Steps between C-alpha positions, in 0.01 A plus 500: 500500500282341767145563607462800728205508737324834556245381758532241775169386651513326839193353667509558877290299745714504814641150448865393506474418131375850420789645699744287301342614172521860622873466570558345155287774345722766657809338349342481155364855516839637604681315220256633242424846640137386503188617678378266775127452547383329819151349484274358768159351423230496767274199444158644579334171407591373846303786657177344373543226760469753780135557585539847641722637225524873494748747361715482815643164391590627155644822639713308749629265229591796281678679788704190582591457133601866468718485812669182376566638152633828634755307709610304193514820297725660762729195501533520122588870515756431772648229274558765233193492276359836402174402328289277726121502487231282651148394410226350713219325319215266583417159358386443239758722337374795301805507275831329444850633450651389171792727426868423456 
């Protein structure tokens, strides 16, 4: 009896590598009947370099992340997954996923 995954966590940043990991994650989640969790981290430390930082920058980054993750979520559903969630967090991370 092999190991069966219940949760597949995929970090999404818009890169080709993240897209590849997403595709592999779909395959693994389908084989195991697992939940897929898509995560994007907004690095707010880079905002400190912008002199006129205001909430507009953070809001825009969050909107872009949400739009991107919703597209990935829709692709996963279209691929046959039924339990796909996403999380958006900021750096430094407030928590970490550690569940198999």
